[in-house]
N, C-alpha and C positions, 0 to 999 in steps of 0.2 A: 228181064231179070236187072234189078237196080243193084249197081255194085259203086262203091268210092274207093279210089285210091290215094292215098296219101303217101310222102316220100317214103315210109316205113309201115304202111298199114294197108289191109284190105278190109273193108267194111262192106258186108255181104249178107243176105238170106241165108238162114240154118238150115244145115245139111245134117242128117241121122247120125254121123260121127263128131257131132260136136255136143253131142248129150252127156257122156262121160266127163271130160274136160268142164263143163260149164255145171256140171253136178260138184264137181271137187271144188270149185272156186265156189259156189253157194253153201259147201260143207265146212268152209273155212269161218270160223268165228271173227276173226281179225276182218274179214271182207263183209261180213253181215252185220257188223258192230251199230253201224247208222242206216241201216236199212230195216224199216217198220220196227219192228218190234224188237230187232237183234238176233231173232231166232235163226239158226241154219236150219238149211233145205236139204231135202234128201234126192234122190234120183228121181222118185215120182212126181215129187213137187217140180224141180225144174223140167220134166217133161211136160207138166201142165204149164209152166211159166212159157215153154218155148212156143207151144201149142196156142197159148193166147198171143203171144208175139205177132207169129204167123199169121193170126185170123186180123190183127188188129192192121196190118201191113193189107190184108184181102179188103178190109173195110174202110180204113181211113186213108191209103195210099201211103203211109209211113209205119214205121214200127220201131222195134230193136233190130240194129244191126248184129249180126254176130263180128266180131274184132280178131282178125286172124294177123299174124306177123307175117310181113312180106318176104324175108329173109329165111324164116323156119318154116313157116307153113303152121305153127301152132296157133291155138285158140288162145288169145291172152284176156278173153270177156265180152262183154257188150257195150253198146252205147246205142242211143236212138230217142225216139220221140214216143211220147204216149200221152193220152188223154187221162189226165190225175182226177179221176172222179172219186177217188177217196178224200177229197178235200174239197168239197162243193163251192165254197167260198172263192174259190178263184177260177170257177168256169165260166164262160168258155175258155178253154187254155189247151196250149200243147207243151208238155214239157219235155224237157232233155235229160238224159239221165247218162250213167256211166258205171260200169262195174269191171274192176279188173282183178285178175290174180296177184296176189301179192308179189310173186316172181316176175313182176311186168311195172310195180310201181316205183316212183322216182326217177323215171326214165323218159318223160315226157310224152306218153302214147296216150293216155286218158285226156292231156289236153288237146293233143293232135287231133285225136277220134272223135270229141268233143268241137271244135271246131269244125272239121269237115263234116259234123252234123247240123251244127248250127247254120252254115253255110248251103248245106242241101235243103233245110227247113225252110230258109228265108228266100232264095232264090230259084230253087228249084222245085218246092211245093208251093210256094208262092205264100207263105204265113207271114204275116206281118209282125207276128209277136211270139215270143218263145218265154216261156219261165222256167226256171229251176227250181227244184226242191230240195231243201237240203236240212237236215237236222243241226240243230246248234251243238256247239264243239267238234264240227268235223272240219277240221281246218284242212285238208286236203281235198274236198270238193269247193271250200270258200276260196282256196288257191286258182282253182279251174274258173270258177264262175268270175272271179277279177281278170284273170286273163282271157276271159271270152267278152270282157268288158258289159257284164251285166250290173245292173243296179238293182239295190235292197227295194223290195214294195212294200214288203209287209212281214212284220212276225206274228204267227200264230201255232196254235198246238194240233198234234195229229188227233182227229177225232175220237179214234178208237184207243191207240197207245197214249195218250196225253203226251207224247216226247215234244220238246221246242222246235218249232219249224221255223225257215227264214225262207222266202219266197223272192227270189230274184226276177228279173225281168229283162230284155232288151228286144227293141221293135227293129223293123227294117232299116231306118232311119240311122239310128244309132249304129246299128251293125256296118252299115254301108261307109259310114264316115271315116 
C-alpha cells in the first residue's frame, strides 16, 4: 500500500470512514467553485468519486490520495494524479490536482501535498511530465502551480461547461533542477 509522509501530512489510499468528511468537503460551494461547473456533490456522488479514484489506482498505478493531518488524523481532503480524459487535446497526459476543506486553507497543506505528489509522479511512478488544469481566476491554485515550478502551456475551455481553463506543465528535468 502506497503512503507518503510529509512533515505534517499522510497521503494514503482511501478508507471507508473517509466518505463522510470528503462528502462534507464536496458539499461546500466554496470548495467546488472552481471544479467542473461549480456544482456541489452529495454523499452518493462522493462515494462514486472515491470508487473511481480507487479504480484508477488499480488500473494506472496512481490516483487521488486521501490527505490526512498527522497531528490530528483529520481528513483534510485529497490530492493526486489522474488522466484528464475530459480534455482530449492534452492527452496523453497525467494531471495533478488537489481539493481541501476550507478549514485547511491558507496553511500550506495543499502546496505540501501537491509537492509530495509531484515528486511521487516524477520519481516513483517514472512519469516524465505532469500537467495541472485550473480554471481561470482560481488564484489559490495558480499560487500552488507557481510554487511547484509549473509553466503555462496553453489556455483553453472546458469542453462541456465552457469555463476558461489554464493548463500548466512541468517535466522531470525542470522538477529536478
